[in-house]
TIRO-2110 file (N, C-alpha, C; in Angstrom, 1 decimal):
// TIRO-2110
57.8, 145.2, 200.9, N, 1, A
57.9, 147.1, 199.8, CA, 1, A
57.3, 148.3, 201.4, C, 1, A
58.0, 149.3, 200.8, N, 2, A
57.1, 150.1, 201.6, CA, 2, A
56.6, 151.8, 200.7, C, 2, A
56.1, 152.7, 200.8, N, 3, A
55.6, 154.0, 200.3, CA, 3, A
55.0, 154.2, 201.5, C, 3, A
55.0, 155.7, 200.9, N, 4, A
54.2, 156.8, 201.8, CA, 4, A
52.9, 156.8, 201.4, C, 4, A
51.9, 157.2, 202.2, N, 5, A
50.3, 157.4, 201.8, CA, 5, A
50.6, 158.4, 201.3, C, 5, A
50.3, 159.1, 199.9, N, 6, A
49.2, 160.7, 199.7, CA, 6, A
48.1, 160.7, 199.2, C, 6, A
47.5, 161.1, 200.5, N, 7, A
46.0, 161.6, 200.0, CA, 7, A
45.2, 159.6, 200.3, C, 7, A
44.8, 159.3, 199.3, N, 8, A
44.4, 157.9, 199.2, CA, 8, A
45.2, 156.3, 198.1, C, 8, A
46.4, 157.5, 198.1, N, 9, A
47.4, 156.4, 197.0, CA, 9, A
48.5, 156.2, 197.8, C, 9, A
49.2, 155.0, 198.3, N, 10, A
50.6, 154.8, 198.5, CA, 10, A
51.8, 155.0, 197.4, C, 10, A
52.4, 155.7, 197.4, N, 11, A
53.4, 155.9, 196.6, CA, 11, A
54.6, 155.1, 196.7, C, 11, A
54.6, 154.3, 195.7, N, 12, A
56.0, 153.2, 195.8, CA, 12, A
57.1, 153.9, 194.8, C, 12, A
58.4, 153.5, 195.6, N, 13, A
59.1, 154.0, 194.7, CA, 13, A
60.0, 152.3, 194.0, C, 13, A
59.6, 152.5, 193.2, N, 14, A
60.0, 151.3, 192.0, CA, 14, A
61.1, 151.1, 192.5, C, 14, A
62.3, 152.1, 192.0, N, 15, A
63.4, 151.5, 192.0, CA, 15, A
64.2, 151.2, 192.9, C, 15, A
64.2, 151.9, 194.7, N, 16, A
64.4, 151.2, 195.7, CA, 16, A
64.5, 150.0, 195.6, C, 16, A
62.6, 149.6, 195.2, N, 17, A
62.1, 148.5, 195.7, CA, 17, A
62.6, 147.3, 195.1, C, 17, A
63.1, 147.7, 193.9, N, 18, A
64.0, 146.7, 192.6, CA, 18, A
64.9, 146.4, 192.7, C, 18, A
65.9, 147.5, 193.7, N, 19, A
66.9, 147.2, 193.8, CA, 19, A
67.4, 146.3, 194.8, C, 19, A
66.2, 146.5, 196.1, N, 20, A
66.3, 145.9, 196.9, CA, 20, A
66.1, 144.1, 196.9, C, 20, A
65.2, 143.7, 196.4, N, 21, A
64.8, 142.7, 195.8, CA, 21, A
66.0, 142.4, 194.6, C, 21, A
66.4, 142.8, 194.2, N, 22, A
67.7, 142.1, 193.3, CA, 22, A
68.4, 141.9, 194.6, C, 22, A
69.0, 142.8, 195.4, N, 23, A
69.9, 142.4, 196.2, CA, 23, A
69.8, 141.2, 196.7, C, 23, A
68.4, 140.6, 197.3, N, 24, A
67.7, 139.3, 197.9, CA, 24, A
68.7, 138.1, 197.2, C, 24, A
68.3, 138.5, 195.7, N, 25, A
68.7, 137.3, 194.8, CA, 25, A
69.9, 137.4, 194.2, C, 25, A
70.9, 138.4, 194.7, N, 26, A
72.3, 138.5, 194.2, CA, 26, A
73.0, 136.7, 194.5, C, 26, A
73.6, 136.6, 193.4, N, 27, A
74.0, 135.5, 192.8, CA, 27, A
75.7, 135.6, 192.1, C, 27, A
76.7, 134.7, 192.7, N, 28, A
77.9, 135.3, 191.5, CA, 28, A
77.4, 134.6, 190.3, C, 28, A
76.7, 133.7, 189.6, N, 29, A
75.9, 133.5, 188.4, CA, 29, A
75.7, 134.4, 187.6, C, 29, A
74.6, 135.8, 188.6, N, 30, A
73.9, 136.7, 188.1, CA, 30, A
75.1, 138.0, 187.8, C, 30, A
75.9, 138.0, 189.1, N, 31, A
77.2, 138.8, 188.4, CA, 31, A
78.1, 138.8, 187.2, C, 31, A
77.9, 137.4, 187.5, N, 32, A
78.7, 136.9, 186.2, CA, 32, A
78.4, 137.3, 184.8, C, 32, A
76.7, 136.9, 184.7, N, 33, A
76.1, 137.5, 183.2, CA, 33, A
76.1, 139.4, 183.4, C, 33, A
76.1, 139.8, 184.3, N, 34, A
76.3, 141.5, 184.7, CA, 34, A
77.1, 141.6, 184.1, C, 34, A
78.1, 141.0, 184.6, N, 35, A
79.8, 141.6, 184.3, CA, 35, A
80.3, 140.9, 182.8, C, 35, A
79.6, 140.5, 181.7, N, 36, A
79.6, 140.2, 180.2, CA, 36, A
80.7, 139.0, 180.7, C, 36, A
80.0, 137.8, 181.2, N, 37, A
80.5, 136.8, 181.3, CA, 37, A
82.2, 136.7, 181.9, C, 37, A
82.6, 137.8, 183.3, N, 38, A
83.6, 137.8, 183.5, CA, 38, A
84.3, 136.0, 184.0, C, 38, A
85.2, 135.6, 184.3, N, 39, A
85.2, 134.3, 184.6, CA, 39, A
85.7, 134.7, 185.8, C, 39, A
85.3, 133.6, 186.2, N, 40, A
84.8, 133.3, 188.2, CA, 40, A
85.9, 133.4, 188.6, C, 40, A
87.1, 133.6, 188.5, N, 41, A
88.3, 133.5, 189.2, CA, 41, A
88.6, 135.4, 189.5, C, 41, A
88.4, 136.1, 187.7, N, 42, A
88.1, 137.8, 187.8, CA, 42, A
87.7, 137.8, 189.0, C, 42, A
86.5, 137.9, 189.1, N, 43, A
84.9, 137.6, 189.9, CA, 43, A
85.0, 137.6, 191.4, C, 43, A
86.0, 136.5, 191.4, N, 44, A
86.6, 136.2, 192.9, CA, 44, A
87.3, 137.5, 193.6, C, 44, A
88.7, 137.9, 192.8, N, 45, A
89.1, 139.1, 193.1, CA, 45, A
89.1, 139.9, 193.1, C, 45, A
87.8, 140.3, 192.2, N, 46, A
86.6, 141.8, 192.6, CA, 46, A
86.7, 141.8, 193.6, C, 46, A
86.0, 140.4, 194.2, N, 47, A
84.9, 140.9, 195.3, CA, 47, A
86.1, 140.9, 196.5, C, 47, A
86.8, 139.9, 197.0, N, 48, A
88.0, 140.4, 197.7, CA, 48, A
88.6, 141.7, 197.6, C, 48, A
89.3, 142.4, 196.9, N, 49, A
89.4, 143.6, 196.3, CA, 49, A
88.6, 144.9, 196.4, C, 49, A
87.1, 144.7, 196.6, N, 50, A
86.7, 145.5, 196.3, CA, 50, A
86.7, 146.7, 195.4, C, 50, A
86.7, 145.9, 194.4, N, 51, A
87.3, 146.6, 192.6, CA, 51, A
85.7, 147.6, 192.4, C, 51, A
84.7, 146.7, 192.7, N, 52, A
83.7, 147.3, 191.9, CA, 52, A
82.4, 147.9, 193.1, C, 52, A
82.1, 148.6, 192.9, N, 53, A
80.7, 149.4, 194.0, CA, 53, A
79.6, 149.3, 193.6, C, 53, A
79.0, 148.5, 195.0, N, 54, A
77.6, 147.9, 194.7, CA, 54, A
77.7, 146.0, 195.0, C, 54, A
79.1, 145.7, 194.9, N, 55, A
79.3, 144.4, 194.5, CA, 55, A
79.7, 143.4, 195.7, C, 55, A
78.6, 142.6, 195.9, N, 56, A
78.3, 142.2, 197.3, CA, 56, A
79.7, 141.4, 197.4, C, 56, A
79.4, 140.8, 198.7, N, 57, A
80.6, 139.7, 198.9, CA, 57, A
79.7, 138.1, 199.1, C, 57, A
80.3, 137.8, 197.8, N, 58, A
79.5, 136.6, 197.8, CA, 58, A
81.0, 135.3, 197.9, C, 58, A
79.8, 134.2, 197.3, N, 59, A
80.7, 133.1, 198.1, CA, 59, A
80.8, 132.8, 195.9, C, 59, A
82.2, 132.6, 195.6, N, 60, A
82.9, 131.9, 194.2, CA, 60, A
83.2, 131.1, 194.3, C, 60, A
82.7, 130.4, 193.5, N, 61, A
83.3, 128.5, 193.2, CA, 61, A
84.2, 129.5, 192.1, C, 61, A
85.5, 129.6, 191.9, N, 62, A
86.3, 129.1, 190.4, CA, 62, A
86.5, 128.0, 189.9, C, 62, A
86.3, 126.8, 190.4, N, 63, A
86.2, 125.5, 189.2, CA, 63, A
85.1, 125.3, 188.5, C, 63, A
84.1, 126.5, 188.6, N, 64, A
82.9, 126.8, 187.9, CA, 64, A
83.3, 127.3, 186.4, C, 64, A
82.4, 126.2, 185.6, N, 65, A
82.4, 127.2, 183.9, CA, 65, A
80.4, 127.2, 183.6, C, 65, A
80.4, 128.5, 183.2, N, 66, A
79.3, 128.2, 183.3, CA, 66, A
78.5, 127.6, 181.5, C, 66, A
77.8, 127.3, 181.6, N, 67, A
77.3, 126.3, 180.9, CA, 67, A
77.1, 127.2, 179.4, C, 67, A
76.6, 128.5, 179.5, N, 68, A
76.3, 129.3, 178.4, CA, 68, A
77.3, 130.0, 177.8, C, 68, A
78.5, 129.7, 178.7, N, 69, A
80.0, 130.4, 177.8, CA, 69, A
80.6, 129.2, 177.5, C, 69, A
80.6, 128.0, 177.6, N, 70, A
80.6, 126.6, 177.2, CA, 70, A
80.1, 126.5, 175.8, C, 70, A
79.0, 126.6, 176.0, N, 71, A
78.4, 127.3, 174.4, CA, 71, A
79.2, 127.9, 173.2, C, 71, A
78.9, 129.2, 174.0, N, 72, A
79.2, 130.2, 173.1, CA, 72, A
80.7, 130.5, 172.5, C, 72, A
81.4, 129.5, 173.2, N, 73, A
83.1, 129.8, 172.8, CA, 73, A
83.1, 128.0, 172.3, C, 73, A
82.3, 127.3, 172.1, N, 74, A
82.3, 126.0, 171.1, CA, 74, A
82.3, 126.7, 169.4, C, 74, A
82.9, 125.6, 169.5, N, 75, A
82.5, 125.8, 167.2, CA, 75, A
82.8, 123.9, 167.1, C, 75, A
82.3, 123.7, 165.8, N, 76, A
82.9, 122.9, 164.8, CA, 76, A
84.0, 122.5, 164.0, C, 76, A
84.7, 121.7, 163.9, N, 77, A
85.9, 121.7, 163.0, CA, 77, A
85.4, 121.2, 161.8, C, 77, A
86.2, 121.6, 160.7, N, 78, A
85.4, 122.2, 159.4, CA, 78, A
85.5, 120.3, 159.1, C, 78, A
84.3, 120.1, 158.5, N, 79, A
84.1, 118.8, 157.9, CA, 79, A
84.8, 118.5, 156.4, C, 79, A
85.8, 117.6, 156.6, N, 80, A
86.4, 117.5, 155.2, CA, 80, A
85.6, 117.0, 153.7, C, 80, A
85.1, 117.9, 152.4, N, 81, A
84.3, 117.3, 151.6, CA, 81, A
85.0, 115.7, 151.2, C, 81, A
83.8, 115.0, 151.0, N, 82, A
83.8, 113.4, 151.0, CA, 82, A
83.9, 113.4, 149.6, C, 82, A
85.4, 112.2, 149.3, N, 83, A
85.7, 111.9, 147.3, CA, 83, A
85.3, 110.9, 147.4, C, 83, A
84.3, 110.8, 148.0, N, 84, A
82.5, 109.2, 147.6, CA, 84, A
82.3, 109.8, 146.7, C, 84, A
81.7, 108.8, 145.3, N, 85, A
80.9, 109.7, 144.4, CA, 85, A
80.9, 107.9, 143.4, C, 85, A
79.4, 108.0, 143.4, N, 86, A
78.5, 106.6, 142.9, CA, 86, A
79.2, 106.6, 141.8, C, 86, A
79.6, 105.0, 141.6, N, 87, A
80.5, 104.8, 140.1, CA, 87, A
79.4, 104.2, 139.3, C, 87, A
78.1, 104.3, 139.8, N, 88, A
77.2, 103.6, 138.6, CA, 88, A
75.8, 104.3, 139.0, C, 88, A
74.3, 104.7, 138.1, N, 89, A
73.5, 105.1, 138.3, CA, 89, A
72.4, 104.4, 138.9, C, 89, A
72.1, 105.0, 140.5, N, 90, A
71.4, 103.6, 141.5, CA, 90, A
72.5, 103.5, 142.2, C, 90, A
73.4, 103.4, 142.2, N, 91, A
74.6, 103.2, 143.7, CA, 91, A
73.8, 103.4, 144.8, C, 91, A
74.3, 105.1, 144.4, N, 92, A
73.3, 105.6, 145.8, CA, 92, A
72.1, 106.6, 145.7, C, 92, A
71.6, 106.9, 146.4, N, 93, A
70.8, 107.8, 146.1, CA, 93, A
70.6, 108.3, 147.8, C, 93, A
70.2, 110.1, 147.4, N, 94, A
70.2, 110.6, 148.9, CA, 94, A
68.7, 111.1, 148.6, C, 94, A
67.9, 111.3, 149.6, N, 95, A
66.7, 111.7, 149.4, CA, 95, A
66.2, 113.1, 150.6, C, 95, A
65.8, 113.8, 151.0, N, 96, A
65.5, 114.8, 152.2, CA, 96, A
63.9, 115.2, 152.4, C, 96, A
63.7, 115.3, 153.4, N, 97, A
61.9, 116.0, 152.9, CA, 97, A
61.9, 117.9, 153.6, C, 97, A
61.1, 118.5, 152.4, N, 98, A
61.1, 120.1, 152.8, CA, 98, A
60.7, 120.0, 153.9, C, 98, A
60.7, 121.2, 155.0, N, 99, A
59.7, 121.4, 156.2, CA, 99, A
58.3, 122.2, 155.3, C, 99, A
57.3, 122.0, 155.8, N, 100, A
56.5, 122.8, 155.5, CA, 100, A
56.4, 124.1, 155.6, C, 100, A
56.1, 125.0, 154.0, N, 101, A
55.6, 126.0, 153.8, CA, 101, A
55.0, 126.6, 154.5, C, 101, A
54.6, 128.1, 155.2, N, 102, A
53.6, 128.5, 155.6, CA, 102, A
52.2, 128.6, 154.5, C, 102, A
52.6, 129.2, 154.1, N, 103, A
51.5, 128.5, 152.5, CA, 103, A
51.4, 127.5, 151.8, C, 103, A
50.4, 126.8, 151.9, N, 104, A
49.9, 125.9, 150.7, CA, 104, A
49.6, 125.9, 149.8, C, 104, A
49.9, 125.4, 148.4, N, 105, A
49.6, 125.2, 147.2, CA, 105, A
48.2, 125.1, 147.4, C, 105, A
47.9, 125.4, 146.0, N, 106, A
46.1, 125.2, 145.7, CA, 106, A
45.9, 124.1, 145.9, C, 106, A
46.9, 122.7, 146.0, N, 107, A
46.0, 121.8, 145.7, CA, 107, A
46.3, 121.2, 147.2, C, 107, A
46.6, 122.1, 148.5, N, 108, A
46.9, 121.6, 149.6, CA, 108, A
48.5, 121.3, 149.6, C, 108, A
49.1, 121.3, 148.8, N, 109, A
50.7, 121.1, 149.0, CA, 109, A
51.4, 121.5, 150.2, C, 109, A
51.9, 120.5, 151.2, N, 110, A
52.6, 121.5, 152.0, CA, 110, A
54.6, 121.5, 152.3, C, 110, A
54.4, 119.8, 151.6, N, 111, A
55.6, 119.2, 152.1, CA, 111, A
56.0, 119.2, 150.6, C, 111, A
57.4, 118.7, 150.2, N, 112, A
58.4, 118.0, 148.8, CA, 112, A
59.0, 117.3, 149.7, C, 112, A
59.4, 116.2, 148.8, N, 113, A
60.8, 115.7, 149.3, CA, 113, A
61.4, 115.3, 148.2, C, 113, A
62.7, 115.0, 148.2, N, 114, A
63.7, 115.0, 146.8, CA, 114, A
63.8, 113.8, 146.8, C, 114, A
64.5, 112.7, 145.5, N, 115, A
65.2, 112.0, 145.8, CA, 115, A
66.4, 112.5, 144.4, C, 115, A
67.8, 112.1, 144.7, N, 116, A
68.6, 112.8, 143.9, CA, 116, A
69.2, 111.1, 143.5, C, 116, A
70.2, 111.2, 142.4, N, 117, A
71.1, 110.0, 142.0, CA, 117, A
72.4, 110.9, 142.1, C, 117, A
73.0, 110.2, 143.0, N, 118, A
74.1, 110.8, 143.5, CA, 118, A
75.4, 110.9, 141.9, C, 118, A
75.4, 109.6, 141.0, N, 119, A
76.3, 109.5, 140.4, CA, 119, A
76.0, 110.1, 139.0, C, 119, A
74.3, 111.1, 138.5, N, 120, A
74.0, 112.3, 137.6, CA, 120, A
74.1, 112.9, 138.6, C, 120, A
73.5, 112.9, 139.9, N, 121, A
72.8, 114.4, 140.3, CA, 121, A
71.4, 114.7, 140.3, C, 121, A
70.9, 113.7, 138.7, N, 122, A
69.3, 113.4, 138.7, CA, 122, A
68.4, 114.0, 140.0, C, 122, A
67.6, 115.1, 139.4, N, 123, A
66.4, 115.2, 140.5, CA, 123, A
65.2, 114.8, 140.8, C, 123, A
64.4, 113.9, 141.1, N, 124, A
63.0, 113.2, 141.5, CA, 124, A
62.7, 114.3, 142.2, C, 124, A
61.3, 115.1, 141.9, N, 125, A
60.5, 115.5, 143.2, CA, 125, A
59.1, 115.6, 143.1, C, 125, A
59.0, 114.9, 144.7, N, 126, A
57.2, 115.4, 144.6, CA, 126, A
57.0, 115.6, 145.8, C, 126, A
55.8, 116.3, 145.3, N, 127, A
54.5, 117.2, 146.3, CA, 127, A
53.8, 116.5, 147.2, C, 127, A
53.8, 117.1, 148.5, N, 128, A
52.8, 116.2, 150.1, CA, 128, A
52.4, 116.9, 150.6, C, 128, A
51.0, 116.5, 150.7, N, 129, A
50.3, 117.4, 151.6, CA, 129, A
50.8, 116.7, 153.5, C, 129, A
51.6, 116.0, 152.9, N, 130, A
51.8, 114.8, 154.7, CA, 130, A
53.1, 114.9, 154.6, C, 130, A
53.6, 114.3, 155.3, N, 131, A
55.0, 113.7, 155.8, CA, 131, A
54.8, 112.5, 155.2, C, 131, A
53.7, 112.2, 155.8, N, 132, A
54.0, 110.5, 156.0, CA, 132, A
53.5, 109.7, 154.2, C, 132, A
52.9, 110.7, 153.6, N, 133, A
53.1, 110.3, 151.8, CA, 133, A
54.5, 109.7, 151.4, C, 133, A
55.9, 110.3, 152.3, N, 134, A
57.1, 110.0, 151.8, CA, 134, A
57.5, 108.7, 151.6, C, 134, A
56.5, 107.5, 151.8, N, 135, A
57.1, 106.6, 151.5, CA, 135, A
56.2, 105.7, 149.8, C, 135, A
55.4, 106.5, 150.1, N, 136, A
54.2, 106.0, 148.7, CA, 136, A
55.1, 106.8, 147.8, C, 136, A
56.0, 107.8, 147.8, N, 137, A
56.5, 108.9, 146.5, CA, 137, A
58.2, 108.0, 146.9, C, 137, A
58.4, 107.5, 147.7, N, 138, A
59.8, 106.5, 147.2, CA, 138, A
59.5, 105.8, 145.9, C, 138, A
58.7, 104.9, 146.8, N, 139, A
57.4, 103.5, 145.5, CA, 139, A
57.8, 104.1, 144.5, C, 139, A
57.0, 105.5, 144.3, N, 140, A
57.2, 105.9, 142.8, CA, 140, A
57.9, 106.2, 142.2, C, 140, A
59.4, 107.0, 143.1, N, 141, A
60.1, 107.2, 142.7, CA, 141, A
61.5, 105.7, 142.4, C, 141, A
61.2, 104.9, 142.8, N, 142, A
61.9, 103.9, 142.8, CA, 142, A
61.6, 102.6, 141.1, C, 142, A
60.2, 103.0, 141.1, N, 143, A
59.8, 102.2, 140.4, CA, 143, A
60.1, 102.7, 138.9, C, 143, A
60.1, 104.3, 139.2, N, 144, A
60.3, 105.1, 138.0, CA, 144, A
62.0, 105.1, 137.4, C, 144, A
63.0, 105.5, 138.8, N, 145, A
64.4, 105.4, 138.4, CA, 145, A
65.1, 103.9, 137.9, C, 145, A
63.9, 103.0, 138.4, N, 146, A
64.8, 101.3, 137.8, CA, 146, A
64.4, 101.8, 136.5, C, 146, A
62.9, 101.7, 136.7, N, 147, A
62.6, 101.5, 134.5, CA, 147, A
63.4, 102.4, 133.5, C, 147, A
63.9, 103.4, 134.1, N, 148, A
65.1, 104.1, 133.4, CA, 148, A
65.7, 103.7, 133.3, C, 148, A
66.6, 103.3, 134.4, N, 149, A
67.8, 103.0, 134.2, CA, 149, A
67.9, 102.0, 133.9, C, 149, A
67.4, 101.2, 134.6, N, 150, A
67.3, 99.8, 134.1, CA, 150, A
68.2, 98.3, 135.0, C, 150, A
68.3, 98.8, 136.8, N, 151, A
69.1, 98.1, 137.1, CA, 151, A
68.1, 98.7, 138.8, C, 151, A
68.2, 98.5, 139.9, N, 152, A
68.1, 98.6, 141.4, CA, 152, A
68.6, 99.6, 141.7, C, 152, A
67.4, 100.3, 142.5, N, 153, A
68.3, 101.2, 143.8, CA, 153, A
68.8, 100.6, 144.7, C, 153, A
70.2, 100.4, 145.1, N, 154, A
71.1, 99.6, 145.6, CA, 154, A
71.0, 100.5, 147.3, C, 154, A
71.1, 101.8, 147.4, N, 155, A
71.1, 102.3, 149.1, CA, 155, A
70.9, 104.2, 148.8, C, 155, A
69.8, 104.4, 149.4, N, 156, A
69.4, 105.7, 150.4, CA, 156, A
69.8, 106.3, 151.4, C, 156, A
70.9, 107.2, 151.0, N, 157, A
71.5, 108.3, 152.2, CA, 157, A
70.3, 109.0, 152.6, C, 157, A
69.9, 109.1, 153.7, N, 158, A
68.6, 110.2, 154.4, CA, 158, A
69.1, 110.7, 156.1, C, 158, A
68.6, 111.5, 156.5, N, 159, A
68.1, 111.7, 157.5, CA, 159, A
67.9, 110.8, 158.9, C, 159, A
67.7, 111.4, 160.2, N, 160, A
66.7, 110.7, 160.7, CA, 160, A
65.5, 111.1, 160.7, C, 160, A
65.3, 111.7, 160.3, N, 161, A
63.5, 112.2, 160.2, CA, 161, A
62.4, 110.6, 160.3, C, 161, A
61.4, 111.1, 161.4, N, 162, A
60.4, 110.2, 161.4, CA, 162, A
60.3, 109.6, 160.4, C, 162, A
60.1, 110.0, 159.2, N, 163, A
59.2, 110.1, 157.9, CA, 163, A
60.2, 108.6, 157.6, C, 163, A
61.7, 108.5, 157.6, N, 164, A
62.3, 108.0, 157.0, CA, 164, A
62.2, 106.6, 158.4, C, 164, A
62.3, 106.5, 159.4, N, 165, A
62.5, 106.0, 160.3, CA, 165, A
61.3, 105.1, 160.4, C, 165, A
60.1, 105.2, 159.9, N, 166, A
59.1, 104.3, 160.1, CA, 166, A
59.4, 102.5, 160.3, C, 166, A
58.9, 101.8, 161.2, N, 167, A
59.0, 100.4, 160.3, CA, 167, A
58.3, 99.9, 159.3, C, 167, A
57.5, 100.5, 158.6, N, 168, A
56.7, 100.5, 157.7, CA, 168, A
57.9, 100.5, 156.5, C, 168, A
58.5, 102.0, 156.4, N, 169, A
59.5, 102.4, 155.5, CA, 169, A
60.7, 101.4, 155.7, C, 169, A
61.1, 100.8, 157.1, N, 170, A
61.9, 100.2, 156.8, CA, 170, A
62.2, 99.1, 156.5, C, 170, A
61.1, 98.8, 156.9, N, 171, A
60.5, 96.6, 156.2, CA, 171, A
60.4, 97.1, 154.8, C, 171, A
59.9, 97.7, 154.2, N, 172, A
59.4, 98.3, 152.5, CA, 172, A
61.6, 97.8, 152.3, C, 172, A
62.3, 98.6, 152.9, N, 173, A
63.2, 99.1, 152.5, CA, 173, A
64.1, 97.3, 152.7, C, 173, A
64.2, 96.5, 153.8, N, 174, A
64.7, 94.9, 153.5, CA, 174, A
64.1, 94.4, 152.6, C, 174, A
62.4, 94.4, 152.2, N, 175, A
62.2, 93.6, 151.3, CA, 175, A
62.5, 94.0, 149.9, C, 175, A
63.4, 94.9, 149.6, N, 176, A
63.3, 95.5, 148.4, CA, 176, A
65.3, 94.9, 149.0, C, 176, A
65.8, 95.2, 149.5, N, 177, A
67.3, 94.6, 150.3, CA, 177, A
68.2, 96.4, 149.6, C, 177, A
67.3, 97.2, 149.6, N, 178, A
68.0, 98.2, 149.7, CA, 178, A
68.7, 98.9, 150.9, C, 178, A
70.2, 99.1, 151.0, N, 179, A
70.7, 99.5, 152.2, CA, 179, A
70.1, 100.7, 152.7, C, 179, A
70.3, 101.1, 154.1, N, 180, A
69.9, 101.6, 155.0, CA, 180, A
71.0, 102.4, 154.9, C, 180, A
70.9, 104.0, 154.9, N, 181, A
72.4, 104.9, 155.1, CA, 181, A
72.0, 105.7, 156.2, C, 181, A
72.0, 106.2, 157.4, N, 182, A
71.6, 107.1, 158.0, CA, 182, A
72.7, 108.0, 158.2, C, 182, A
72.5, 109.7, 158.2, N, 183, A
73.5, 110.6, 158.9, CA, 183, A
73.4, 110.5, 160.4, C, 183, A
74.4, 111.3, 160.8, N, 184, A
73.7, 111.5, 162.3, CA, 184, A
73.2, 113.0, 162.5, C, 184, A
72.6, 112.8, 163.2, N, 185, A
71.2, 113.9, 163.8, CA, 185, A
71.9, 115.3, 163.9, C, 185, A
71.5, 116.1, 163.2, N, 186, A
71.9, 117.4, 163.5, CA, 186, A
73.3, 117.8, 163.1, C, 186, A
73.5, 117.3, 161.3, N, 187, A
75.1, 117.2, 161.0, CA, 187, A
74.8, 117.5, 159.4, C, 187, A
74.0, 118.1, 159.2, N, 188, A
73.7, 118.9, 158.3, CA, 188, A
74.7, 118.9, 156.4, C, 188, A
75.7, 118.4, 157.0, N, 189, A
76.9, 118.2, 156.0, CA, 189, A
77.2, 117.1, 155.3, C, 189, A
76.3, 116.2, 156.5, N, 190, A
76.8, 114.5, 155.9, CA, 190, A
75.5, 114.4, 155.3, C, 190, A
74.3, 115.4, 154.8, N, 191, A
73.5, 114.9, 153.9, CA, 191, A
72.9, 115.6, 153.2, C, 191, A
74.4, 117.2, 152.6, N, 192, A
74.7, 118.1, 152.4, CA, 192, A
73.8, 118.0, 151.0, C, 192, A
74.1, 116.8, 150.4, N, 193, A
73.8, 117.0, 148.4, CA, 193, A
72.3, 117.6, 148.4, C, 193, A
71.8, 116.5, 149.6, N, 194, A
69.8, 116.6, 149.7, CA, 194, A
69.7, 118.2, 150.4, C, 194, A
69.9, 118.2, 151.2, N, 195, A
70.0, 119.5, 152.5, CA, 195, A
69.6, 121.0, 151.3, C, 195, A
71.3, 120.9, 150.2, N, 196, A
71.7, 121.9, 149.4, CA, 196, A
70.6, 122.4, 148.5, C, 196, A
69.6, 121.1, 148.0, N, 197, A
68.5, 121.0, 146.9, CA, 197, A
67.4, 122.0, 147.5, C, 197, A
67.1, 121.3, 148.6, N, 198, A
65.9, 121.7, 150.0, CA, 198, A
66.1, 123.0, 150.3, C, 198, A
67.1, 124.0, 150.1, N, 199, A
67.4, 125.4, 151.0, CA, 199, A
66.5, 126.4, 150.4, C, 199, A
66.1, 127.1, 151.0, N, 200, A
65.5, 128.2, 150.4, CA, 200, A
66.6, 128.9, 149.5, C, 200, A
67.9, 129.2, 150.3, N, 201, A
68.8, 130.2, 149.9, CA, 201, A
69.1, 129.6, 148.2, C, 201, A
END
């Protein structure tokens, strides 16, 4: 950078300095972003025909797709609604842990875990100080539900949260011969019965 001296101070022209610095770092990707993510093939044409004042002669690979453009234009196909419904109580139970709230309760509770019976949609709710209490609450739910219904819990549908995938939790389910049904990571619709219950909306 250069600046002229005015008494004891050097006056710098920020605009010129920024332009010079930017010019040295110009790339096809940068111009692609500045021009609202125009296709690289069009950017190449603009450069060759000098269609834009100030656009430098850059090497453009027209076979490249900018990663953000791919993510921005991607979409998920709609999920079909499940036709399955349990035929008896406790054939299938759904569970989810509600994320920590900003303000803990008077008793210091920050988390909540729900267990939902797929057959009746009856809900058991337990409040927790830590996520690690999920297993002990599942044991309480299992005992209360089985005493009420008169049969055992058959299957538990959960996401891949660490509170459900611990060795201790898995071992307990094996001992009780309860099937573990995992949903795909980051696919809320597969565990929507539990997720809707815990939604703040």
